[in-house]
N, C-alpha and C positions, 0 to 999 in steps of 0.2 A: 798441749795435748796432741795436736796433729790429726791426721786423717786416720779413721778406724774403719776397717773392712771386716764385716762379720760374714763368714761363709756358712750359709744355712739359715733359713728364715723360719725354722720350726719353733717350738715353744722355748727351747734354750736360747737360740739366737735372738728371738724376738723379746724375750725377757731381758737379755743383756742390752739390746737396743733401747728398750724402755727405761732401764735403770740409768743408762748413759744420758738419755734425753732428760730424765728427771734431774740429773746432775748438771744440766745446762749445756750439753755437748751434742745435741741432736743434729745440728748443721754439719757436724764432722763425721757422721756415721752413715755408712752405706751397707745395706744387708743384701747379699747376693743370694737369690733363691731362684732356681730354674723353673719351678712350677708353683705359681700362686694358687692353684687349686689344691695342692698338697695331696694329689691322688695316691701317691706311693709313700707318703711320709708316715712316720711312726706316730706323731703327736695326735692326729685326729682319730686314729684307730685304737688308741690306748683304752684300757679299762677304767681309767680315771680315778684310781684310788689315792688317798692321802693318809698315811699311817705313821705312827711313831714306834711301831713294833720292830725296832732294830736293836742290835747290840753295840754297834760302832757309835760312839757318842756324836761324832760329826753328822752322821745320818739322822740321828734323833733330833739334833738341833736344827738341821736344815728342814726337817719335816715340821717341827714346831713353828718355824718362821713361815714356811709355806702354808701351813694350815691357817695361821692368823691372817696371812696375806689374802688367801682365797675367801676368808669369811666376809670380807667387804670388797671382793674383786669387782663386783658389778658396778659399784660406785667409783672405785679407783680407776677403772678403765672406761668410765663414761666419756663420751665425746659429745660435747654440747649437752643437750638434755637427754641424750640417748644412752642408757646404761648398757654395760655388757650383760650377757646372760649365760651363767655357768651352772646354775641350779645346784649349788653346793649343799649337800645333805650330810649332817653329822649322824649317820646311822650307826657308826661304830665299827670296829674290827674285833674279831674273835678268833684267836689262834689257840688250837687245842692240841694236847699231847697225851699219849698213852703213858703207862708207867715206865720207870727206868730212866735212861739217859735223856730221852727227849723231854721228859717232864723237868728234869734237873736243868737242862739248858734253857727251857722256857722260863723257869723261875729265876735263873741267874740273869737272863735278859731283862726281866721285869724289874729287878733291883737296879740295874743300870738305867733303865728308862725312868724310873721314879727318881733316881738321883739327879737326872737331867731336868726334872720339873714336869715330866709327863704324867698324866693321870691314867694309870694302868692298874686294873684290879685283877687279883687272882680268884678264880672260881673253882670250887671242887665240883664233883659230879652232881651232888644234890643241888648246889647253887645254880648250875647250868640248867637242870631240869625245871627248877622253879622259875628262872628268868626267861628261858627260851623253851617252852614245852613242846614245840614241834620237832626239836632236835633229838635224835637218838644218840645217846652219849655213853652207852655201855662200855665202849672201848677207851673212854677218856679218863685220865687221872686228874688233870688240871688244865685250866684254860686261862689265857691272858685276854682280858677284855678292855679295850681302849674306847670308851664311849664317846670321846670328843673327835675321833677320827671319822672319815667318811669318804665320799666320792663326789665327783662333779662331771660336767660335760667337757671332755677333752677338746673337742672342736671349738667350743665356745671359749675355752681358755686361750687356745692358739690365736683365734681371730681377735679376741679381746686385746691381747698383747700387741698383735700386729697393727690393728686399727689405731690403738692409742699411741703407739710409737710413731706411726706415720702422721698422726694428727699433731704431734709435738715437733715434727720437722725431720724425722728420720727418713732417708731415701731408701726405698726398696728397688733393687735392680733385678729385672727378670733376665737372668743369664746364668752361665755355669762357669765356675773357676776351673781352668785347665792348666794353670802353671803359676808358680810363685818364685819370684827372683829374689835372691839374697845377696848381701855384701857383708862379709865378715860374720858378725853375730846378730845381724839385723835383716829382717824382711824389708824389702824396698818397694816391690811392685807386684800386683796381682794381675795375671793375664786371664782374659775372659774368652769363652767360646766364640762370641760374636766378633772377636778380633780386637776389641777394646782393651784398655788397661786401666787399673786404678792404683794410684800412688797410695802407699800405706805406711803409716807410722806404727800402727798396730794391726795385726791380723788375729781374729778369733775364729778358731775352727770349731763350729757348732753344727757340723754336718751329720751328726747322728750316725747311722749305719754307713754313711759314705765318708766319715771322718778319717779312716785309715788311708783312703785314696788321697785326701788332702794332705795328710801328714807325710805321705810318701813323696809329695812334691818338694819337700824340703829335706828329705832323707831321714825322716823320723819314723820309727816303727812303733805302733801301738797294738797290743794284743786284743783287738776288738774286731768283731765280725757279726753279721746279721744272724740272729737265731729266731727261727719261726715259732710263732704262737698262734694257735687257732682259738677263736672265741665263738661261743654258741649262746644265742639268746632264746630262751624258751618260756612258755607260759604253763601255769599249773591250774588245774580245775578248782582246787580247794583253797579258799582264802586262809592265809597264815598270819600270825602275829608279826609285827615289825621285827625284822631280823637284821643283824649286822652283816658285814662280810664274814663268812665262815670258812675256816680252813683247818685241816688236821695235818700236823707235821708228818711228812712222808707218805701221805695218802692222797688219792684222787678224790674228787667230789667237792672241791671248794666252789663257792658261789657267793653272789651278792644280789640283792634286789636291784632291779633296773626297770623303772617305769611300771608297767602292768605285769611284768614278768621277772625273770632272773637271768643272770649272766654267769656262765661258767667257761673255763678255758683250759687249754692244755699246751704246754711248752715242749717242743720237740728237742730233748736233750740228746737223742740217740741218732741224729743225722748230721752229715757234714754241715758246717757253717756256710751260709750263703743265702741269697734271696730265693724264696720259694713261696709263691702266692696260692698254692693249691690248698683247698680245704678238704680234709678227709672226713666226709660227712658220716661215714659209718663208725668213725671213732666215738661219736657221741653215744650211739646205741650199744656198742660193744664194750666200751671202757668207762666213759664218763657217767652215763645214765645209771648203770648198776650201782656205782658208788654214791651217786646222789640219792637214789632210792633207799639205800641203806641208812643214809644220814637223816633223811626226812621222808617219812612214810608217804606223805602226800605227793612226793615226787615220783611215785610209782606211775602216775598218770600225768605226763607232760607232753608238750609238743614243741619242737624246735621251729621257730619262725624265721630266724636269720642266722647266718654264720659268715665269718670272714677270717682271713689270715693277715697277720701283721708281723713285725719283727722287733726284737730287742736289739739295741747296739750292745751286744754282750761282751763284757770284759772277761776274757778267759783266765786272767791272772787271779782275780778275786771278786768279780762281779760287782765292783764298786766304781764310782766316778774317778776319772783321771782329769785333773784340772790344773791349769797354770802353765808356766813356760817350760821350755826344754833347758834344764839347768846346765850352764856352762857352754851351751851351743847356740841357742837363739833367745834373745832377751825380749823380743817384741812379738813373738808368735805364741799365742795362748791356745790351749786345747780345753775342751769340755766335752768329753765323750766317755763311752763305756758305762753308761748309767744302768744298763741291765734291768730295765723295767722301773727305775726310780725317777725317770726324767720329768714327768709332769709334777710330781709332788715336790721335787727339789729345784725346779726351774727358777722360782723366785729367789732363792738363796744363791744359786749359781750366778744369776744375772747381777745381783748385788755384789757378790765376791769378785767377779771379773772386773766390774766397774771400779771397785776399790783398788784392785791391783793396778789397773791402768792409770788411775788418778794419783795413787800414792806409793806404788811399788810394794804393797803388802796388803794382807787381809786385815780389815779394821774391826768388824763386828763379829766375825766368826772365823777362826783360824782353820783353814782347810789345807794346811801345809802337808799333813800326813797323807792326803789324797792326791798329792802331786806326782809328777812323772818320775821322780827320783826312785820311788819304790819299784817302778817297772824296770829301770836301769839296774837296780840292785837285786831284782828278783825276789822281793820281800812283800808278799801279799798282805793286805789289810782286810781280812775276810770277816764276814758276818758269822756269828755263832748260830743264829737261828735261821728263819726263812730268808731267802735271797730276793726273789722277785715278788 
Protein backbone atom coordinates (compact mmCIF):
# COMPACT_ATOMS: atom_id res chain seq x y z
CA UNK A 1 0.00 0.00 0.00
CA UNK A 2 2.80 2.47 0.82
CA UNK A 3 2.47 5.95 2.26
CA UNK A 4 -0.72 7.96 1.66
CA UNK A 5 -0.88 11.75 1.90
CA UNK A 6 -4.32 13.36 1.98
CA UNK A 7 -4.27 17.07 1.19
CA UNK A 8 -7.11 18.66 3.14
CA UNK A 9 -8.62 17.52 6.41
CA UNK A 10 -12.20 18.60 5.77
CA UNK A 11 -15.10 16.20 5.59
CA UNK A 12 -13.99 14.55 2.32
CA UNK A 13 -10.37 14.15 3.38
CA UNK A 14 -11.28 12.94 6.86
CA UNK A 15 -13.85 10.49 5.50
CA UNK A 16 -11.14 9.06 3.24
CA UNK A 17 -8.75 8.83 6.18
CA UNK A 18 -11.41 7.04 8.23
CA UNK A 19 -12.18 4.50 5.50
CA UNK A 20 -8.47 3.81 5.02
CA UNK A 21 -8.08 3.32 8.76
CA UNK A 22 -11.07 1.00 8.80
CA UNK A 23 -9.32 -1.05 6.11
CA UNK A 24 -6.27 -1.40 8.36
CA UNK A 25 -3.97 1.26 6.89
CA UNK A 26 -4.17 4.05 9.48
CA UNK A 27 -0.44 3.94 10.21
CA UNK A 28 0.30 4.81 6.56
CA UNK A 29 -2.00 7.85 6.32
CA UNK A 30 -1.02 11.49 6.86
CA UNK A 31 -3.66 14.21 6.49
CA UNK A 32 -2.18 17.65 5.85
CA UNK A 33 -4.52 20.37 7.12
CA UNK A 34 -3.26 23.92 7.74
CA UNK A 35 -6.03 24.99 10.11
CA UNK A 36 -7.38 22.51 12.69
CA UNK A 37 -10.00 25.11 13.70
CA UNK A 38 -11.43 25.02 10.14
CA UNK A 39 -12.24 28.73 10.34
CA UNK A 40 -12.44 29.16 6.56
CA UNK A 41 -13.34 25.60 5.58
CA UNK A 42 -16.55 24.80 3.74
CA UNK A 43 -17.48 21.74 5.81
CA UNK A 44 -18.53 23.32 9.13
CA UNK A 45 -20.38 26.20 7.42
CA UNK A 46 -22.52 23.97 5.20
CA UNK A 47 -26.30 23.75 5.48
CA UNK A 48 -26.02 20.05 6.28
CA UNK A 49 -28.56 18.56 3.90
CA UNK A 50 -28.67 14.94 2.78
CA UNK A 51 -31.00 14.24 -0.17
CA UNK A 52 -31.66 11.73 -2.92
CA UNK A 53 -33.36 14.26 -5.18
CA UNK A 54 -30.89 14.01 -8.06
CA UNK A 55 -31.14 12.81 -11.65
CA UNK A 56 -27.63 11.35 -12.06
CA UNK A 57 -27.79 7.78 -10.71
CA UNK A 58 -24.32 7.96 -9.14
CA UNK A 59 -25.40 10.95 -7.05
CA UNK A 60 -28.52 9.16 -5.90
CA UNK A 61 -26.53 6.08 -4.91
CA UNK A 62 -23.94 8.14 -3.05
CA UNK A 63 -26.74 9.88 -1.17
CA UNK A 64 -28.41 6.60 -0.25
CA UNK A 65 -25.13 5.32 1.16
CA UNK A 66 -24.45 8.59 2.96
CA UNK A 67 -27.93 8.71 4.43
CA UNK A 68 -27.62 5.19 5.84
CA UNK A 69 -24.11 5.97 7.05
CA UNK A 70 -25.24 9.07 8.93
CA UNK A 71 -28.22 7.28 10.48
CA UNK A 72 -25.86 5.62 12.96
CA UNK A 73 -22.96 8.05 12.64
CA UNK A 74 -22.95 8.83 16.35
CA UNK A 75 -22.14 5.23 17.26
CA UNK A 76 -19.88 4.61 14.24
CA UNK A 77 -17.68 7.52 15.22
CA UNK A 78 -17.71 6.86 18.96
CA UNK A 79 -14.30 7.01 20.57
CA UNK A 80 -14.32 4.91 23.70
CA UNK A 81 -17.62 5.54 25.42
CA UNK A 82 -18.07 8.97 23.84
CA UNK A 83 -20.30 9.04 20.75
CA UNK A 84 -20.21 11.65 18.03
CA UNK A 85 -23.04 14.17 17.89
CA UNK A 86 -24.54 15.11 14.51
CA UNK A 87 -28.27 15.28 15.33
CA UNK A 88 -29.40 13.68 12.05
CA UNK A 89 -33.06 14.50 11.48
CA UNK A 90 -35.11 12.81 8.77
CA UNK A 91 -37.34 15.83 8.22
CA UNK A 92 -37.57 15.20 4.47
CA UNK A 93 -36.98 17.24 1.32
CA UNK A 94 -39.71 18.85 -0.77
CA UNK A 95 -38.90 20.07 -4.29
CA UNK A 96 -41.79 21.86 -6.01
CA UNK A 97 -42.34 22.87 -9.63
CA UNK A 98 -44.85 24.94 -11.55
CA UNK A 99 -46.64 23.74 -14.68
CA UNK A 100 -44.76 22.95 -17.88
CA UNK A 101 -41.16 21.89 -18.38
CA UNK A 102 -40.12 22.20 -14.73
CA UNK A 103 -42.85 19.79 -13.65
CA UNK A 104 -41.89 17.35 -16.40
CA UNK A 105 -38.24 17.39 -15.31
CA UNK A 106 -39.17 16.85 -11.67
CA UNK A 107 -41.39 13.89 -12.59
CA UNK A 108 -38.66 12.38 -14.80
CA UNK A 109 -36.16 12.72 -11.96
CA UNK A 110 -38.57 11.00 -9.59
CA UNK A 111 -38.74 8.01 -11.92
CA UNK A 112 -34.94 7.71 -11.87
CA UNK A 113 -34.82 8.11 -8.08
CA UNK A 114 -37.44 5.42 -7.59
CA UNK A 115 -35.61 3.08 -9.97
CA UNK A 116 -32.50 3.51 -7.82
CA UNK A 117 -34.39 2.42 -4.70
CA UNK A 118 -35.14 5.82 -3.19
CA UNK A 119 -38.53 6.53 -1.65
CA UNK A 120 -39.76 9.68 -3.41
CA UNK A 121 -43.46 10.51 -3.60
CA UNK A 122 -45.16 12.86 -6.06
CA UNK A 123 -47.72 15.23 -4.56
CA UNK A 124 -50.19 17.39 -6.43
CA UNK A 125 -51.39 20.76 -5.18
CA UNK A 126 -54.20 19.28 -3.10
CA UNK A 127 -51.86 16.72 -1.59
CA UNK A 128 -49.41 19.46 -0.64
CA UNK A 129 -52.08 21.54 1.06
CA UNK A 130 -53.29 18.56 2.99
CA UNK A 131 -49.84 17.47 4.17
CA UNK A 132 -48.21 20.90 4.70
CA UNK A 133 -51.00 23.41 5.40
CA UNK A 134 -48.63 26.29 6.17
CA UNK A 135 -47.30 26.33 2.60
CA UNK A 136 -48.87 28.54 -0.05
CA UNK A 137 -48.80 26.38 -3.19
CA UNK A 138 -51.01 28.19 -5.72
CA UNK A 139 -48.05 28.29 -8.14
CA UNK A 140 -47.18 24.59 -7.74
CA UNK A 141 -48.17 21.88 -10.21
CA UNK A 142 -46.34 18.96 -8.66
CA UNK A 143 -43.85 18.30 -5.85
CA UNK A 144 -41.35 15.54 -5.11
CA UNK A 145 -41.26 14.62 -1.44
CA UNK A 146 -38.48 12.41 -0.08
CA UNK A 147 -39.49 11.76 3.54
CA UNK A 148 -36.36 9.78 4.45
CA UNK A 149 -33.99 12.65 3.62
CA UNK A 150 -32.91 15.20 6.17
CA UNK A 151 -30.13 17.29 7.61
CA UNK A 152 -27.50 17.18 10.32
CA UNK A 153 -24.83 19.20 12.07
CA UNK A 154 -21.98 19.66 9.55
CA UNK A 155 -19.42 20.64 12.19
CA UNK A 156 -20.30 17.51 14.15
CA UNK A 157 -19.79 15.39 11.02
CA UNK A 158 -16.37 16.88 10.31
CA UNK A 159 -15.10 16.55 13.86
CA UNK A 160 -16.61 13.09 14.19
CA UNK A 161 -14.71 11.83 11.16
CA UNK A 162 -11.49 13.55 12.22
CA UNK A 163 -11.59 12.40 15.83
CA UNK A 164 -12.38 8.81 14.86
CA UNK A 165 -9.67 8.66 12.19
CA UNK A 166 -7.11 10.02 14.63
CA UNK A 167 -8.18 7.53 17.30
CA UNK A 168 -7.59 4.70 14.81
CA UNK A 169 -4.02 5.88 14.19
CA UNK A 170 -4.24 8.39 11.32
CA UNK A 171 -1.73 11.26 11.62
CA UNK A 172 -2.98 14.82 11.16
CA UNK A 173 -0.22 17.25 10.18
CA UNK A 174 -0.81 20.94 10.77
CA UNK A 175 0.91 22.35 7.70
CA UNK A 176 0.27 23.45 4.13
CA UNK A 177 1.23 21.66 0.92
CA UNK A 178 3.28 23.98 -1.31
CA UNK A 179 4.67 21.57 -3.89
CA UNK A 180 4.40 18.06 -5.26
CA UNK A 181 7.28 16.31 -7.00
CA UNK A 182 6.66 13.70 -9.67
CA UNK A 183 8.68 11.17 -11.65
CA UNK A 184 7.14 9.91 -14.84
CA UNK A 185 3.53 8.99 -14.12
CA UNK A 186 3.89 8.93 -10.35
CA UNK A 187 3.86 11.41 -7.50
CA UNK A 188 6.87 10.88 -5.23
CA UNK A 189 7.14 13.65 -2.64
CA UNK A 190 4.94 16.29 -1.06
CA UNK A 191 6.65 19.50 0.05
CA UNK A 192 5.29 21.41 3.06
CA UNK A 193 5.28 25.10 3.94
CA UNK A 194 7.27 24.34 7.09
CA UNK A 195 10.13 23.07 4.94
CA UNK A 196 9.47 19.42 5.57
CA UNK A 197 8.57 16.74 3.05
CA UNK A 198 6.41 13.63 2.99
CA UNK A 199 7.14 10.64 0.80
CA UNK A 200 4.00 9.53 -0.96
CA UNK A 201 2.92 6.40 -2.76
CA UNK A 202 -0.53 7.97 -3.06
CA UNK A 203 -1.67 11.58 -2.88
CA UNK A 204 -5.35 12.43 -2.47
CA UNK A 205 -6.34 16.00 -3.27
CA UNK A 206 -9.35 16.71 -1.04
CA UNK A 207 -8.62 20.41 -0.57
CA UNK A 208 -12.12 21.57 -1.54
CA UNK A 209 -12.01 25.17 -2.81
CA UNK A 210 -8.21 25.04 -2.73
CA UNK A 211 -8.08 21.85 -4.82
CA UNK A 212 -7.27 23.70 -8.10
CA UNK A 213 -4.10 25.11 -6.49
CA UNK A 214 -3.01 21.60 -5.49
CA UNK A 215 -3.82 20.25 -8.95
CA UNK A 216 -1.74 23.02 -10.51
CA UNK A 217 1.30 21.72 -8.62
CA UNK A 218 1.30 18.70 -10.92
CA UNK A 219 0.15 20.58 -14.04
CA UNK A 220 -3.46 19.39 -13.84
CA UNK A 221 -6.30 21.83 -14.47
CA UNK A 222 -9.77 21.43 -12.98
CA UNK A 223 -12.73 23.74 -13.72
CA UNK A 224 -13.33 24.37 -10.02
CA UNK A 225 -13.47 27.66 -8.13
CA UNK A 226 -15.02 29.08 -4.95
CA UNK A 227 -18.62 30.26 -5.31
CA UNK A 228 -20.08 32.37 -2.51
CA UNK A 229 -23.20 31.33 -0.63
CA UNK A 230 -24.84 33.41 2.08
CA UNK A 231 -26.94 31.79 4.79
CA UNK A 232 -29.49 33.46 7.04
CA UNK A 233 -30.94 31.94 10.21
CA UNK A 234 -34.21 33.50 11.28
CA UNK A 235 -36.97 32.98 13.80
CA UNK A 236 -40.72 33.13 13.26
CA UNK A 237 -43.33 34.22 15.80
CA UNK A 238 -45.96 31.68 14.79
CA UNK A 239 -45.43 27.96 15.48
CA UNK A 240 -45.76 25.84 12.33
CA UNK A 241 -46.26 22.15 11.65
CA UNK A 242 -43.05 20.11 11.13
CA UNK A 243 -41.78 21.06 7.69
CA UNK A 244 -39.16 19.49 5.40
CA UNK A 245 -36.58 21.40 3.41
CA UNK A 246 -38.74 23.33 0.94
CA UNK A 247 -37.65 24.55 -2.46
CA UNK A 248 -39.37 25.67 -5.64
CA UNK A 249 -37.53 25.18 -8.93
CA UNK A 250 -36.18 28.46 -10.25
CA UNK A 251 -37.50 30.59 -7.39
CA UNK A 252 -36.07 32.13 -4.25
CA UNK A 253 -37.54 31.40 -0.84
CA UNK A 254 -36.14 27.94 -0.13
CA UNK A 255 -35.74 27.12 3.55
CA UNK A 256 -35.52 24.38 6.13
CA UNK A 257 -36.11 24.13 9.88
CA UNK A 258 -33.04 24.61 12.05
CA UNK A 259 -33.38 24.41 15.81
CA UNK A 260 -35.92 26.98 17.02
CA UNK A 261 -35.88 28.76 13.67
CA UNK A 262 -35.31 28.35 9.97
CA UNK A 263 -32.38 28.52 7.58
CA UNK A 264 -32.45 30.10 4.14
CA UNK A 265 -29.65 30.95 1.75
CA UNK A 266 -28.65 32.50 -1.53
CA UNK A 267 -25.89 31.47 -3.90
CA UNK A 268 -24.18 34.21 -5.87
CA UNK A 269 -24.21 32.98 -9.48
CA UNK A 270 -23.76 36.48 -10.90
CA UNK A 271 -20.32 37.37 -9.54
CA UNK A 272 -16.77 36.31 -10.47
CA UNK A 273 -15.57 33.10 -8.84
CA UNK A 274 -13.29 33.57 -5.85
CA UNK A 275 -13.32 33.92 -2.09
CA UNK A 276 -15.66 36.57 -0.75
CA UNK A 277 -16.64 36.41 2.94
CA UNK A 278 -18.95 39.44 2.86
CA UNK A 279 -22.55 38.93 3.94
CA UNK A 280 -25.00 41.19 2.12
CA UNK A 281 -27.42 41.66 4.98
CA UNK A 282 -29.90 43.71 2.96
CA UNK A 283 -30.26 40.78 0.56
CA UNK A 284 -32.52 39.07 3.05
CA UNK A 285 -34.94 42.00 3.35
CA UNK A 286 -35.01 42.89 -0.34
CA UNK A 287 -34.95 39.49 -2.02
CA UNK A 288 -35.15 36.43 0.25
CA UNK A 289 -37.77 37.55 2.77
CA UNK A 290 -40.42 38.61 0.22
CA UNK A 291 -40.23 35.17 -1.39
CA UNK A 292 -40.39 33.44 2.01
CA UNK A 293 -43.45 35.48 3.00
CA UNK A 294 -45.21 34.49 -0.22
CA UNK A 295 -44.52 30.81 0.46
CA UNK A 296 -45.43 30.82 4.17
CA UNK A 297 -47.79 33.51 5.43
CA UNK A 298 -46.39 33.23 8.94
CA UNK A 299 -42.99 34.31 7.57
CA UNK A 300 -44.37 37.83 7.13
CA UNK A 301 -43.10 38.36 10.69
CA UNK A 302 -39.58 36.99 11.10
CA UNK A 303 -36.28 38.20 12.53
CA UNK A 304 -32.80 37.30 11.29
CA UNK A 305 -30.63 36.23 14.19
CA UNK A 306 -27.45 35.12 12.42
CA UNK A 307 -25.90 35.25 8.94
CA UNK A 308 -22.67 33.96 7.41
CA UNK A 309 -20.94 33.44 4.08
CA UNK A 310 -19.33 30.23 2.87
CA UNK A 311 -18.30 28.75 -0.47
CA UNK A 312 -19.05 25.84 -2.74
CA UNK A 313 -16.12 24.26 -4.59
CA UNK A 314 -18.10 24.81 -7.77
CA UNK A 315 -17.42 22.64 -10.80
CA UNK A 316 -18.18 24.96 -13.69
CA UNK A 317 -18.29 22.09 -16.18
CA UNK A 318 -21.36 20.36 -14.74
CA UNK A 319 -21.60 21.05 -10.97
CA UNK A 320 -20.74 17.44 -10.12
CA UNK A 321 -17.91 15.65 -8.36
CA UNK A 322 -14.58 15.05 -10.10
CA UNK A 323 -13.02 11.91 -8.64
CA UNK A 324 -10.12 9.58 -9.32
CA UNK A 325 -6.77 9.73 -11.12
CA UNK A 326 -5.54 11.77 -14.10
CA UNK A 327 -5.92 9.14 -16.84
CA UNK A 328 -2.71 8.54 -18.77
CA UNK A 329 -0.74 11.15 -16.84
CA UNK A 330 -0.57 10.38 -13.11
CA UNK A 331 -1.52 7.02 -11.69
CA UNK A 332 -1.23 7.73 -7.97
CA UNK A 333 -2.60 11.28 -7.73
CA UNK A 334 -6.32 11.16 -6.92
CA UNK A 335 -8.73 14.08 -6.83
CA UNK A 336 -12.07 14.52 -5.10
CA UNK A 337 -13.27 18.04 -5.77
CA UNK A 338 -15.92 20.13 -7.50
CA UNK A 339 -18.72 18.84 -5.29
CA UNK A 340 -20.70 22.05 -5.77
CA UNK A 341 -22.65 21.79 -2.54
CA UNK A 342 -22.88 17.97 -2.38
CA UNK A 343 -19.80 17.44 -0.20
CA UNK A 344 -21.32 16.59 3.14
CA UNK A 345 -23.93 14.16 1.85
CA UNK A 346 -21.50 12.35 -0.46
CA UNK A 347 -18.39 12.33 1.74
CA UNK A 348 -18.98 8.80 3.12
CA UNK A 349 -19.30 7.32 -0.39
CA UNK A 350 -16.30 9.28 -1.67
CA UNK A 351 -14.07 8.12 1.18
CA UNK A 352 -15.10 4.53 0.55
CA UNK A 353 -14.58 4.86 -3.23
CA UNK A 354 -11.10 6.38 -2.96
CA UNK A 355 -10.08 3.70 -0.48
CA UNK A 356 -11.25 0.98 -2.88
CA UNK A 357 -9.28 2.57 -5.71
CA UNK A 358 -6.07 2.74 -3.69
CA UNK A 359 -6.46 -0.82 -2.43
CA UNK A 360 -7.59 -2.50 -5.63
CA UNK A 361 -7.25 -0.10 -8.54
CA UNK A 362 -11.00 0.12 -9.15
CA UNK A 363 -14.32 1.01 -7.56
CA UNK A 364 -15.85 -2.04 -5.92
CA UNK A 365 -19.21 -1.13 -4.40
CA UNK A 366 -20.25 1.90 -6.46
CA UNK A 367 -18.81 2.60 -9.89
CA UNK A 368 -17.96 6.31 -10.09
CA UNK A 369 -16.06 6.07 -13.37
CA UNK A 370 -18.41 8.48 -15.15
CA UNK A 371 -17.52 11.13 -12.56
CA UNK A 372 -13.81 10.83 -13.35
CA UNK A 373 -11.48 13.46 -14.80
CA UNK A 374 -11.75 12.04 -18.32
CA UNK A 375 -15.02 13.92 -18.88
CA UNK A 376 -13.16 17.15 -18.10
CA UNK A 377 -10.49 16.29 -20.66
CA UNK A 378 -13.19 15.44 -23.21
CA UNK A 379 -15.34 18.45 -22.35
CA UNK A 380 -18.38 16.24 -21.87
CA UNK A 381 -20.41 17.31 -18.83
CA UNK A 382 -22.47 14.92 -16.76
CA UNK A 383 -25.04 17.40 -15.58
CA UNK A 384 -28.06 17.19 -13.34
CA UNK A 385 -31.48 17.61 -14.93
CA UNK A 386 -33.01 19.02 -11.76
CA UNK A 387 -31.72 21.08 -8.84
CA UNK A 388 -27.94 21.38 -8.59
CA UNK A 389 -26.97 22.53 -5.08
